[in-house]
Steps between C-alpha positions, in 0.01 A plus 500: 500500500402607859201330649471769769482762230241302332296486815533863543364571150213266579419693817304753307293230319209272620637240749458215253747653254813382687379143479443544123841654460670210685311248306605661167868506607543174676222272361443629146873593476445803278811667369344839449209676667302532185445118522314555831156553342312467827655827599371850383707666222608788705627270773686284244662814361609617852646166585678470165659840552586469867558130529599326180508119511793427272784290647835553330671161464727304279436122482740215476342152437706173566556258221271229655211755522450426875664815640466878416705763660382861492731792548264773633597868488380699792379864504831621622690303239626212698461143390371193675455147380199264554455145367199295380538121543248288317464168690183390307217680320324526836797602711699815419728644775629853501825563692491861617780737606448713817806723475723662231816298573558358856701604805588147613788424257463117491807373323319262265231753393524736200247748654742537808768635259279797412490634847182659631322790313159524660189324613212440265159653567215268535355564156846454342491155639131437389584627151740214442204269544273721295747495204496126483134474576426708196736286284339163621143631435580496119527121522207447747729446795560680830755552771435229776795537728732772633849458647700788650832353393621758258723793554528617866415379854124521544510542878730813460206653310224357711247795505502507113497122462217479745288746304586323179384164654173666604432619138603154354269313754202754477213347316422836341853486354681184402343258763806279525468290811743538780625137480603582142739767604847424633773720655862410518730667747868481578383483874382828602350399831267811548351411156442138589314613814292753303405256245370249767289773659362676185494236230511151665377334179777626278785259440853557651828408339847542661809551298744284682770367268740372773472269799712704744555866596864510369416414150166690495676808633749481215228456227241725679614810700148518645582197712716716733179682618271198459694184579350162443394441862289821500350437157406144584351612835287764303386223258402271787296785646345561151396127470354506858275797408408382146546130485635554145792317329815710442726460195873527539675594175839363447700608186744214411851632421783266398756435772355774718184364675426167321705235685355192665626633833319821451185302402515312827557819692204653326292188583565558874427866481171467318352178639177647636131468425371730218851579371571423137801566279518617136822434332580751211784449246718806504424718214805679348570845636875495465677379799384141575407185309189291530516163673509206261153329477632182657630689802163669543324170480747359761438800727122460462509130583693569826228750604225258418667214692497724802125552464511843335262587223716635219433610155709627202385820328442495117745758343273764342661743257868453539567592128353846547650559850154474660584215745549517870776750590537637143276802511670832463446846350616438147391604153 
C-alpha cells in the first residue's frame, strides 16, 4: 500500500474524501475497500483495483501468548519480521523493522548476519503496525506503543522512518503519541541530532553493549566510525535540547561483557543525570551464551549502588525467535 498513491487517487475527489479514506484504513482498520461504506462505490472499486489492502504475512505466536511474530512478504518478494508484545490488555507494543537486513554487522545480532538488502519505504514500516492493529481489533484491543528496534538501523533510513512516524503520530491516522514511540540506534550521531530537532518528544535508546571502545569495536563494527566519546557527546547534546531520559541497552553475554569490573567501568561511563540502563539477557543467535541470572543481578546491583537507574528487560518471544537480536529473513 502506498499512501502517496492513495492521495493521488483522492485528488480528483472532494477534499473531505482523503480524510474518510485515512479513517477507514487507520481507524476502522478495514481489510478491503468494500468495507469502506462511507465512500462511493466507484471510488471503492478504483481503490480496490489500484491499491489493495491485503498484507501478506505468516504468524508465529509464542507459547505464553504474550508475543506474536509476523513474517511479512513485501511486494518485491523480500521478507521482514515484526513483533507484537502484549504487556497488558491496555498496553500493546509493536516492534517494527526499518530495513531488510542491516549493514552494521553486530556480532551478537541475527539480523546482522543477513547483510543489507534495502531500506523499507514509509508505508512498509506503517503496514507492520497496521497488520497487528487489525488483529488486535478483533479482541477489542489496539496498538499503544511503537519501538523501532526490529531489523535494521533506523537512522540509516531516516527519511522513510520520519515519514512513518508522521503517519503513526497523525490524528487522522493512528494518532499514537510521540512519547509512545521509541527509536533504538547503534549510535548514528547524525540521526540522534535529527531526532532532537524534528521529534524531541520521541524516546531515544542507544545500543551500547560494552563499557569501552575496544570491546564495543569487536562486537559492533560501527564503533570505529562512532566511538563512545562521540556517541555520548551527541547524547548529552540531545538531553540539553529535549530534557528527556535516554535508555542505554546492554545485552548481557556470558564471559564477554558481564564481569564485575565491566559493571564498575560502565558505572563510571554512564553516571550522568537522565541516563538509564536496560540490561537484556542475550537471546541465542549462535555465537554467545546468555549471562546467568545471578550474574545479571550482581551487575545490576553494582550499577544501582553507583546511583545509576537500571532495569532488566522481560524476554519476549525467545521460543519463536522474536526476541531482541533474533529477527532475520526466515521462512
